[in-house]
LUMLUMLO-338772 format. One record per atom (N, C-alpha, C): atom name; x, y, z. Coordinates in nm, 4 decimals. Each point is the difference from the previous one (the first is absolute). Example, Ala and Ser with C-alpha at 12.3 -4.5 7.8 and 13.67 -1.06 7.14 Angstrom:
BEGIN
@atom = N&xx = 1.3190&yy = -0.5690&zz = 0.7800
@atom = CA&xx = -0.0890&yy = 0.1190&zz = 0.0000
@atom = C&xx = 0.0900&yy = 0.1200&zz = 0.0000
@atom = N&xx = -0.0350&yy = 0.1050&zz = -0.0720
@atom = CA&xx = 0.0820&yy = 0.1190&zz = 0.0060
@atom = C&xx = -0.0770&yy = 0.1090&zz = 0.0730
! end
This chain:
BEGIN
@atom = N&xx = 10.0564&yy = 9.5857&zz = 12.7294
@atom = CA&xx = -0.1345&yy = 0.0296&zz = 0.0419
@atom = C&xx = -0.0949&yy = -0.0376&zz = -0.1137
@atom = N&xx = -0.1074&yy = -0.0688&zz = 0.0302
@atom = CA&xx = -0.0999&yy = -0.0410&zz = -0.0976
@atom = C&xx = -0.1296&yy = 0.0748&zz = 0.0298
@atom = N&xx = -0.0590&yy = 0.0564&zz = -0.1062
@atom = CA&xx = -0.1259&yy = 0.0728&zz = 0.0140
@atom = C&xx = -0.1094&yy = -0.0813&zz = -0.0686
@atom = N&xx = -0.0999&yy = -0.0415&zz = 0.0753
@atom = CA&xx = -0.1146&yy = -0.0716&zz = -0.0535
@atom = C&xx = -0.1143&yy = 0.0978&zz = -0.0136
@atom = N&xx = -0.0295&yy = 0.0406&zz = -0.1228
@atom = CA&xx = -0.1049&yy = 0.0981&zz = -0.0230
@atom = C&xx = -0.0536&yy = -0.0118&zz = -0.1418
@atom = N&xx = -0.1191&yy = 0.0522&zz = -0.0230
@atom = CA&xx = -0.0553&yy = 0.0046&zz = -0.1343
@atom = C&xx = 0.0249&yy = 0.1365&zz = -0.0652
@atom = N&xx = 0.0608&yy = 0.0902&zz = 0.0726
@atom = CA&xx = 0.0299&yy = 0.1333&zz = -0.0510
@atom = C&xx = 0.1203&yy = -0.0100&zz = -0.0948
@atom = N&xx = -0.0079&yy = 0.0640&zz = -0.1176
@atom = CA&xx = 0.1120&yy = -0.0077&zz = -0.0946
@atom = C&xx = 0.1285&yy = 0.0587&zz = 0.0581
@atom = N&xx = 0.1154&yy = -0.0544&zz = -0.0399
@atom = CA&xx = 0.1285&yy = 0.0495&zz = 0.0526
@atom = C&xx = 0.0241&yy = 0.1476&zz = -0.0294
@atom = N&xx = -0.0562&yy = 0.0525&zz = -0.1117
@atom = CA&xx = 0.0193&yy = 0.1407&zz = -0.0340
@atom = C&xx = -0.0589&yy = 0.0913&zz = 0.1070
@atom = N&xx = -0.1106&yy = -0.0431&zz = 0.0595
@atom = CA&xx = -0.0639&yy = 0.0808&zz = 0.1039
@atom = C&xx = 0.0802&yy = -0.0079&zz = 0.1296
@atom = N&xx = 0.0468&yy = -0.1188&zz = 0.0336
@atom = CA&xx = 0.0741&yy = -0.0181&zz = 0.1254
@atom = C&xx = 0.1337&yy = 0.0739&zz = -0.0040
@atom = N&xx = 0.0724&yy = -0.0155&zz = -0.1107
@atom = CA&xx = 0.1330&yy = 0.0578&zz = -0.0090
@atom = C&xx = 0.0021&yy = 0.1360&zz = -0.0685
@atom = N&xx = -0.1178&yy = 0.0557&zz = -0.0302
@atom = CA&xx = -0.0165&yy = 0.1332&zz = -0.0560
@atom = C&xx = 0.0772&yy = 0.0177&zz = -0.1307
@atom = N&xx = -0.0091&yy = -0.0996&zz = -0.0878
@atom = CA&xx = 0.0627&yy = 0.0100&zz = -0.1313
@atom = C&xx = -0.1021&yy = 0.0523&zz = -0.0982
@atom = N&xx = 0.0417&yy = 0.0950&zz = -0.0824
@atom = CA&xx = -0.0909&yy = 0.0567&zz = -0.0979
@atom = C&xx = 0.0458&yy = -0.0400&zz = -0.1384
@atom = N&xx = -0.0973&yy = -0.0344&zz = -0.0838
@atom = CA&xx = 0.0292&yy = -0.0415&zz = -0.1360
@atom = C&xx = 0.0347&yy = 0.1220&zz = -0.0846
@atom = N&xx = 0.0993&yy = -0.0146&zz = -0.0841
@atom = CA&xx = 0.0414&yy = 0.1077&zz = -0.0878
@atom = C&xx = -0.1080&yy = 0.0263&zz = -0.1042
@atom = N&xx = -0.0246&yy = 0.1270&zz = -0.0306
@atom = CA&xx = -0.1028&yy = 0.0342&zz = -0.0977
@atom = C&xx = 0.0414&yy = -0.0385&zz = -0.1414
@atom = N&xx = 0.1304&yy = -0.0210&zz = -0.0250
@atom = CA&xx = 0.0473&yy = -0.0383&zz = -0.1316
@atom = C&xx = -0.0327&yy = -0.1450&zz = -0.0324
@atom = N&xx = -0.0181&yy = -0.0839&zz = 0.0982
@atom = CA&xx = -0.0202&yy = -0.1420&zz = -0.0208
@atom = C&xx = -0.1472&yy = -0.0405&zz = -0.0038
@atom = N&xx = -0.0872&yy = 0.0907&zz = -0.0396
@atom = CA&xx = -0.1421&yy = -0.0325&zz = -0.0091
@atom = C&xx = -0.0229&yy = -0.0925&zz = -0.1193
@atom = N&xx = -0.0738&yy = -0.1059&zz = 0.0223
@atom = CA&xx = -0.0291&yy = -0.0924&zz = -0.1091
@atom = C&xx = -0.1369&yy = 0.0319&zz = -0.0582
@atom = N&xx = -0.0193&yy = -0.0410&zz = -0.1247
@atom = CA&xx = -0.1275&yy = 0.0205&zz = -0.0667
@atom = C&xx = -0.0307&yy = -0.1213&zz = -0.0854
@atom = N&xx = -0.1264&yy = -0.0234&zz = -0.0244
@atom = CA&xx = -0.0425&yy = -0.1118&zz = -0.0833
@atom = C&xx = -0.0285&yy = 0.0529&zz = -0.1402
@atom = N&xx = 0.0470&yy = -0.0735&zz = -0.1012
@atom = CA&xx = -0.0161&yy = 0.0412&zz = -0.1387
@atom = C&xx = -0.0414&yy = -0.1179&zz = -0.0859
@atom = N&xx = -0.0549&yy = 0.0307&zz = -0.1176
@atom = CA&xx = -0.0260&yy = -0.1013&zz = -0.1016
@atom = C&xx = 0.1133&yy = 0.0071&zz = -0.1007
@atom = N&xx = 0.0642&yy = -0.1135&zz = -0.0257
@atom = CA&xx = 0.1146&yy = -0.0047&zz = -0.0893
@atom = C&xx = -0.0087&yy = -0.1259&zz = -0.0843
@atom = N&xx = -0.0143&yy = 0.0153&zz = -0.1305
@atom = CA&xx = -0.0127&yy = -0.1127&zz = -0.0931
@atom = C&xx = -0.1087&yy = -0.0980&zz = 0.0418
@atom = N&xx = -0.1126&yy = 0.0501&zz = 0.0440
@atom = CA&xx = -0.1122&yy = -0.0852&zz = 0.0375
@atom = C&xx = 0.0110&yy = -0.0633&zz = 0.1372
@atom = N&xx = 0.0997&yy = 0.0383&zz = 0.0794
@atom = CA&xx = 0.0182&yy = -0.0541&zz = 0.1346
@atom = C&xx = 0.0026&yy = 0.1144&zz = 0.1009
@atom = N&xx = -0.0386&yy = -0.0289&zz = 0.1210
@atom = CA&xx = 0.0052&yy = 0.0991&zz = 0.1064
@atom = C&xx = 0.1256&yy = -0.0223&zz = 0.0837
@atom = N&xx = 0.0733&yy = 0.1089&zz = 0.0234
@atom = CA&xx = 0.1251&yy = -0.0063&zz = 0.0731
@atom = C&xx = 0.0025&yy = 0.1067&zz = 0.1078
@atom = N&xx = 0.0660&yy = -0.0290&zz = 0.1114
@atom = CA&xx = 0.0294&yy = 0.1013&zz = 0.1003
@atom = C&xx = 0.1439&yy = 0.0422&zz = -0.0239
@atom = N&xx = 0.0195&yy = 0.1300&zz = -0.0260
@atom = CA&xx = 0.1325&yy = 0.0501&zz = -0.0360
@atom = C&xx = 0.0389&yy = 0.1186&zz = 0.0868
@atom = N&xx = 0.1297&yy = 0.0299&zz = -0.0009
@atom = CA&xx = 0.0555&yy = 0.1175&zz = 0.0663
@atom = C&xx = 0.0707&yy = 0.0835&zz = -0.1053
@atom = N&xx = -0.0291&yy = 0.1300&zz = -0.0028
@atom = CA&xx = 0.0640&yy = 0.0893&zz = -0.0970
@atom = C&xx = 0.1466&yy = 0.0170&zz = 0.0366
@atom = N&xx = 0.0881&yy = -0.0208&zz = -0.0984
@atom = CA&xx = 0.1432&yy = 0.0134&zz = 0.0258
@atom = C&xx = 0.0497&yy = 0.1356&zz = -0.0495
@atom = N&xx = 0.0032&yy = 0.0204&zz = -0.1298
@atom = CA&xx = 0.0425&yy = 0.1275&zz = -0.0558
@atom = C&xx = -0.0507&yy = 0.0118&zz = -0.1426
@atom = N&xx = -0.0349&yy = 0.1194&zz = -0.0396
@atom = CA&xx = -0.0477&yy = 0.0227&zz = -0.1362
@atom = C&xx = -0.1220&yy = -0.0841&zz = -0.0315
@atom = N&xx = 0.0144&yy = -0.0921&zz = -0.0939
@atom = CA&xx = -0.1110&yy = -0.0878&zz = -0.0384
@atom = C&xx = 0.0235&yy = -0.1438&zz = 0.0444
@atom = N&xx = 0.0925&yy = -0.0218&zz = 0.0929
@atom = CA&xx = 0.0303&yy = -0.1359&zz = 0.0461
@atom = C&xx = -0.0735&yy = -0.0306&zz = 0.1299
@atom = N&xx = -0.0517&yy = -0.1220&zz = 0.0064
@atom = CA&xx = -0.0699&yy = -0.0493&zz = 0.1175
@atom = C&xx = 0.0573&yy = -0.1353&zz = 0.0378
@atom = N&xx = 0.0095&yy = -0.0272&zz = 0.1305
@atom = CA&xx = 0.0457&yy = -0.1298&zz = 0.0498
@atom = C&xx = -0.1215&yy = -0.0808&zz = 0.0422
@atom = N&xx = -0.0080&yy = -0.1248&zz = -0.0441
@atom = CA&xx = -0.1134&yy = -0.0872&zz = 0.0336
@atom = C&xx = 0.0163&yy = -0.0515&zz = 0.1425
@atom = N&xx = -0.1035&yy = 0.0221&zz = 0.0827
@atom = CA&xx = -0.0007&yy = -0.0516&zz = 0.1373
@atom = C&xx = -0.0732&yy = -0.1331&zz = 0.0084
@atom = N&xx = -0.1143&yy = -0.0093&zz = -0.0691
@atom = CA&xx = -0.0740&yy = -0.1263&zz = 0.0009
@atom = C&xx = -0.0946&yy = -0.0058&zz = -0.1183
@atom = N&xx = -0.0395&yy = -0.1197&zz = -0.0342
@atom = CA&xx = -0.0917&yy = -0.0255&zz = -0.1109
@atom = C&xx = -0.1372&yy = -0.0306&zz = 0.0584
@atom = N&xx = -0.1034&yy = 0.0611&zz = -0.0584
@atom = CA&xx = -0.1375&yy = -0.0259&zz = 0.0420
@atom = C&xx = -0.0721&yy = -0.0567&zz = -0.1219
@atom = N&xx = -0.0121&yy = -0.1327&zz = -0.0072
@atom = CA&xx = -0.0589&yy = -0.0628&zz = -0.1172
@atom = C&xx = -0.0594&yy = -0.1349&zz = 0.0363
@atom = N&xx = -0.0998&yy = -0.0401&zz = -0.0783
@atom = CA&xx = -0.0559&yy = -0.1341&zz = 0.0163
@atom = C&xx = 0.0571&yy = -0.0965&zz = -0.1035
@atom = N&xx = 0.0744&yy = 0.0533&zz = -0.0963
@atom = CA&xx = 0.0638&yy = -0.0827&zz = -0.1023
@atom = C&xx = 0.1345&yy = -0.0492&zz = 0.0524
@atom = N&xx = 0.0140&yy = -0.1293&zz = 0.0156
@atom = CA&xx = 0.1229&yy = -0.0563&zz = 0.0560
@atom = C&xx = 0.1212&yy = 0.0190&zz = -0.0904
@atom = N&xx = -0.0206&yy = 0.0130&zz = -0.1297
@atom = CA&xx = 0.1122&yy = 0.0207&zz = -0.0913
@atom = C&xx = 0.0661&yy = 0.1357&zz = 0.0221
@atom = N&xx = -0.0731&yy = 0.0951&zz = 0.0525
@atom = CA&xx = 0.0575&yy = 0.1316&zz = 0.0294
@atom = C&xx = 0.1098&yy = -0.0131&zz = 0.1047
@atom = N&xx = -0.0201&yy = -0.0853&zz = 0.0984
@atom = CA&xx = 0.0984&yy = -0.0185&zz = 0.1062
@atom = C&xx = 0.1259&yy = -0.0701&zz = -0.0516
@atom = N&xx = -0.0115&yy = -0.0758&zz = -0.1091
@atom = CA&xx = 0.1145&yy = -0.0695&zz = -0.0570
@atom = C&xx = 0.0762&yy = 0.0859&zz = -0.1012
@atom = N&xx = -0.0587&yy = 0.1104&zz = -0.0419
@atom = CA&xx = 0.0636&yy = 0.0887&zz = -0.0977
@atom = C&xx = 0.1139&yy = 0.0773&zz = 0.0664
@atom = N&xx = 0.1236&yy = -0.0124&zz = -0.0509
@atom = CA&xx = 0.1125&yy = 0.0696&zz = 0.0633
@atom = C&xx = -0.0092&yy = 0.1517&zz = -0.0093
@atom = N&xx = -0.0819&yy = 0.0532&zz = -0.0912
@atom = CA&xx = -0.0170&yy = 0.1454&zz = -0.0114
@atom = C&xx = -0.0766&yy = 0.0584&zz = 0.1176
@atom = N&xx = -0.0743&yy = -0.0833&zz = 0.0724
@atom = CA&xx = -0.0812&yy = 0.0478&zz = 0.1116
@atom = C&xx = 0.0547&yy = -0.0438&zz = 0.1356
@atom = N&xx = 0.1268&yy = -0.0354&zz = 0.0071
@atom = CA&xx = 0.0591&yy = -0.0402&zz = 0.1269
@atom = C&xx = 0.0125&yy = 0.1204&zz = 0.0924
@atom = N&xx = -0.0352&yy = -0.0142&zz = 0.1274
@atom = CA&xx = 0.0220&yy = 0.1095&zz = 0.0947
@atom = C&xx = 0.1465&yy = 0.0405&zz = 0.0040
@atom = N&xx = 0.0227&yy = 0.1298&zz = -0.0058
@atom = CA&xx = 0.1354&yy = 0.0531&zz = -0.0011
@atom = C&xx = 0.0442&yy = 0.0454&zz = -0.1377
@atom = N&xx = -0.0674&yy = -0.0487&zz = -0.1056
@atom = CA&xx = 0.0363&yy = 0.0439&zz = -0.1337
@atom = C&xx = -0.0638&yy = 0.1356&zz = -0.0290
@atom = N&xx = 0.0507&yy = 0.0688&zz = -0.1019
@atom = CA&xx = -0.0499&yy = 0.1334&zz = -0.0326
@atom = C&xx = -0.0787&yy = -0.0027&zz = -0.1297
@atom = N&xx = -0.0950&yy = 0.0936&zz = -0.0111
@atom = CA&xx = -0.0791&yy = 0.0164&zz = -0.1213
@atom = C&xx = 0.0006&yy = 0.1470&zz = -0.0383
@atom = N&xx = -0.0298&yy = 0.0277&zz = -0.1260
@atom = CA&xx = -0.0061&yy = 0.1374&zz = -0.0496
@atom = C&xx = -0.1402&yy = 0.0551&zz = 0.0182
@atom = N&xx = -0.0092&yy = 0.1252&zz = 0.0407
@atom = CA&xx = -0.1282&yy = 0.0635&zz = 0.0280
@atom = C&xx = -0.0788&yy = 0.0388&zz = -0.1233
@atom = N&xx = 0.0628&yy = 0.0019&zz = -0.1188
@atom = CA&xx = -0.0714&yy = 0.0387&zz = -0.1207
@atom = C&xx = -0.1062&yy = -0.1027&zz = -0.0395
@atom = N&xx = 0.0116&yy = -0.1231&zz = 0.0491
@atom = CA&xx = -0.0947&yy = -0.1066&zz = -0.0339
@atom = C&xx = -0.1021&yy = -0.0248&zz = 0.1101
@atom = N&xx = -0.0006&yy = 0.0851&zz = 0.1030
@atom = CA&xx = -0.0907&yy = -0.0191&zz = 0.1134
@atom = C&xx = -0.1392&yy = 0.0492&zz = -0.0337
@atom = N&xx = -0.0989&yy = -0.0788&zz = 0.0374
@atom = CA&xx = -0.1386&yy = 0.0354&zz = -0.0260
@atom = C&xx = -0.0619&yy = 0.0700&zz = 0.1193
@atom = N&xx = -0.1085&yy = -0.0544&zz = 0.0484
@atom = CA&xx = -0.0767&yy = 0.0600&zz = 0.1094
@atom = C&xx = 0.0749&yy = -0.0095&zz = 0.1316
@atom = N&xx = 0.0018&yy = 0.1083&zz = 0.0744
@atom = CA&xx = 0.0567&yy = -0.0018&zz = 0.1348
@atom = C&xx = -0.1154&yy = 0.0061&zz = 0.0987
@atom = N&xx = 0.0045&yy = -0.0843&zz = 0.1019
@atom = CA&xx = -0.1062&yy = 0.0016&zz = 0.1019
@atom = C&xx = 0.0570&yy = -0.0213&zz = 0.1357
! end
């Protein structure tokens, strides 16, 4: 069965997002990142928000890698 709709699948299939997987945007080493809190001071990078193309080439900012929370700046 194929459903053609603009309604998100979460609404149709009544799936609710876990409260533990909330993402937040932070400033980290002069770059803005969207991260998910894992445990303690560790965060997993979901995506990079930057206009500097070298940030995307830096292996430290690859989505899926982890960063320490002690170096995190502004959260928004």
